[in-house]
N, C-alpha and C positions, 0 to 999 in steps of 0.2 A: 494568463494563456488561454485564449478558446480553443474549442473544440471546431477541427475541421471541420467545414458545411458536408454535410453526407456522413459523416463519422458516426459508427453505431458501434456503443463499447459491447464487451463481451459481456456475457452473464455469469456471476461468480458467487460462489457461498460465501458469506460474511465472515470475518474474523472477529472473534469476541475477548482475543486477550488469552482464550484456552486453548489447546490443542499444540500441535507443533508448530512451531511459527516458521522454519525453516522448508519445510515440504509445503507450506502454504504458500509461502515466495516462491518456491521453486514450481509451483503451478500454477501461480498466477503469470508468473511471465512467460512460461511454455505458451499457455494461454493466449495471452498478448502475444506473441511473439509468430502465434499461426493466424491471429487476426490483423497483422500486420500493424500491430499498436507497437511504438518504440519512442525511446526518449525522453522528453519530459509530459508526454502523454501518459507515462506510467504512473507517474505522480499523482495527475487529476484520476485517473481511474484506479488507481490504489485505493487513495482514499474513498473512493465510494464503496469500497468493499469492508470497512471498519465499522463495527458497532459496540456498544457497551465501553468494556475497559479500554478497547482500542483504540477506538474514535476519541474517547476521553483524553487518552495519551496523544491522538493527532492534536487535539483543540488546546491543550498545556502547551505544545511548543511556541518559543519565540515567532513572533511574525517574522516572517521572511527570511526563517533559519535555515529553511531548505530548499536547498538552489538547485539540487538533481536527484534521478531517480537513484542514484547510488547511494548519495548522502540519505535518502530516506528508508533506504532497504537497511544502509549500515546500521542506523538511529533504533530502527524498528526491532532488526535482530539482537541488539544491545539490549533492548529493554525486553522486550520479550521472553529471548530464548534463555535469557539469564533467570529471569522472574516470572511465572508463566501468569500471573493473574494479573498484580499493580506495579507499577514504576513510580 
């Protein structure tokens, strides 16, 4: 999926696997909603906010295993809410 012409992604703090992932996701969603980002664009935008252990988690997902924002959110929280550093 490509970004729409003229789309300006919001600026976010990056998530590294530490901190509260539920709060991070809630803040991410609210910021995206305010900017008009919805649906599949949430997936692309969210991936850009990950670093270190969190980005490693994402890159280790099976190719094409995420097909919606809801699935990415669920998998992300299942990983980082139960084990704050590694999955």
